[in-house]
Structures are given as structure tokens and as C-alpha cells.
VMD Tcl script that draws the C-alpha trace (Angstrom):
set ca {
  {-10.93 4.17 19.93}
  {-11.21 0.49 20.80}
  {-8.20 -1.65 19.95}
  {-8.36 -3.71 16.82}
  {-5.39 -5.81 15.81}
  {-4.04 -4.70 12.47}
  {-3.75 -8.36 11.44}
  {-7.56 -8.54 11.48}
  {-8.00 -5.65 9.07}
  {-8.89 -6.63 5.51}
  {-6.97 -3.61 4.19}
  {-3.80 -4.79 5.93}
  {-4.22 -8.35 4.59}
  {-4.73 -7.06 1.06}
  {-1.78 -4.70 1.30}
  {0.45 -7.59 2.41}
  {-0.80 -9.64 -0.56}
  {-0.13 -6.66 -2.81}
  {3.45 -6.40 -1.58}
  {4.02 -10.13 -2.03}
  {2.70 -9.79 -5.60}
  {5.05 -6.87 -6.34}
  {8.02 -8.81 -4.97}
  {7.04 -11.78 -7.15}
  {6.73 -9.65 -10.27}
  {10.18 -8.11 -9.77}
  {12.10 -11.07 -8.35}
  {14.20 -11.44 -11.52}
  {14.48 -7.72 -12.34}
  {18.14 -6.77 -12.69}
  {17.49 -3.03 -12.33}
  {18.21 -3.14 -8.62}
  {17.51 0.54 -8.01}
  {14.05 0.36 -9.53}
  {13.33 -3.01 -7.93}
  {14.33 -1.69 -4.51}
  {12.18 1.42 -4.89}
  {9.00 -0.35 -6.03}
  {9.36 -3.10 -3.44}
  {9.92 -0.54 -0.67}
  {6.81 1.43 -1.61}
  {4.73 -1.75 -1.60}
  {6.06 -2.82 1.82}
  {5.46 0.68 3.18}
  {1.70 0.34 2.74}
  {1.20 -2.61 5.10}
  {3.95 -1.41 7.44}
  {2.35 2.00 7.95}
  {-1.08 0.47 8.50}
  {0.43 -1.75 11.21}
  {2.35 1.11 12.80}
  {-0.66 3.41 12.74}
  {-2.98 0.87 14.32}
  {-0.49 0.37 17.16}
  {-0.34 4.07 17.97}
  {-2.00 5.40 21.10}
  {-3.97 8.27 19.62}
  {-6.51 8.49 16.85}
  {-4.58 11.43 15.37}
  {-1.39 9.37 15.12}
  {-3.28 6.41 13.68}
  {-4.84 8.59 10.98}
  {-1.44 10.14 10.23}
  {0.10 6.73 9.49}
  {-2.91 5.66 7.44}
  {-2.38 8.77 5.31}
  {1.25 7.78 4.85}
  {0.11 4.31 3.74}
  {-2.28 5.94 1.27}
  {0.61 8.03 -0.07}
  {2.65 4.86 -0.51}
  {-0.21 3.45 -2.60}
  {0.06 6.47 -4.89}
  {3.84 6.04 -5.06}
  {3.40 2.37 -5.98}
  {0.82 3.19 -8.66}
  {3.23 5.70 -10.21}
  {6.05 3.16 -10.22}
  {3.78 0.52 -11.77}
  {2.94 2.87 -14.62}
  {6.63 3.57 -15.15}
  {7.42 -0.17 -15.02}
  {4.84 -0.82 -17.72}
  {6.05 2.03 -19.92}
  {9.70 0.98 -19.78}
  {8.85 -2.67 -20.43}
  {9.41 -4.14 -16.97}
  {5.77 -5.32 -16.81}
  {3.20 -6.16 -19.42}
  {0.18 -3.88 -19.67}
  {-2.35 -6.37 -18.24}
  {-0.24 -7.25 -15.21}
  {0.58 -3.62 -14.45}
  {-3.11 -2.73 -14.68}
  {-4.13 -5.61 -12.44}
  {-1.59 -4.72 -9.73}
  {-2.41 -1.02 -10.06}
  {-6.14 -1.74 -9.71}
  {-5.44 -3.57 -6.46}
  {-3.39 -0.62 -5.21}
  {-6.36 1.66 -6.01}
  {-8.67 -0.68 -4.07}
  {-6.35 -0.65 -1.07}
  {-6.18 3.15 -1.26}
  {-9.99 3.36 -1.26}
  {-10.14 1.04 1.73}
  {-7.65 3.23 3.55}
  {-9.75 6.28 2.77}
  {-12.79 4.53 4.27}
  {-10.85 3.52 7.37}
  {-9.60 7.09 7.87}
  {-13.16 8.36 7.46}
  {-14.42 5.89 10.05}
  {-11.78 7.07 12.52}
  {-12.32 10.78 11.91}
  {-14.74 12.37 14.37}
  {-17.66 14.28 12.88}
  {-17.16 18.07 13.03}
}
mol new
graphics top color blue
foreach p $ca { graphics top sphere $p radius 0.5 }
foreach p [lrange $ca 0 end-1] q [lrange $ca 1 end] { graphics top cylinder $p $q radius 0.2 }
display resetview
């Protein structure tokens, strides 16, 4: 696998933007437990992409990309909860969730591109 800096990956850039958006949406939230959890899951996406891309083996890289994909699912769940309990309006929650779905799809494509054909 040839080295590609994670900072050059569109999926990493979009996941950073996604995390910044989540932090912005919850900056005034006084439910510190929920705020901490949703912000951590959003940060985990970009962080695991970065960590995976810096690993020495394709297997390790793919493993961390799967973790990032799992963090996308965690974030999507928390966004739905946030909307249902009134921490976010429906349109904003949907918009942020749609971006998390897009990032997840991009991660799936990246994993597929790194997975050797059987």
C-alpha cells in the first residue's frame, strides 16, 4: 500500500468538518454527559481515520477504518436521540445525520479499495 497522508483524504476532511459542526451545535448544551458523548463520537471518526492511515499494515488500516465507520453509526444514533429529546431541530439533525451517512459511505468505499480481491 503506498503512503497517502490522511490530511489529503476527502473523507478525513469531511469527518473533521462534521465534528466541528457537532461541536458547534452543542456548544451551549448544558447536558454535559450527552454533549461529551456526542462530541466524542464525532471526534472519533476523524481520529480513527488518521490513526488507521498511519498504521503499517493494510489489515490494521482497515481495522481502524471500520472503527471510524462504527463511530459514524454511533453519532447517527445520538443525533436521532438529540432530535427526539429536543436538543436539535428536525432539519438540523437530518442534515448532520445525512453528512454522517455520506462519510460512512466514503469509508466503506475506502475500505473496499484497500481490500484485496479474493
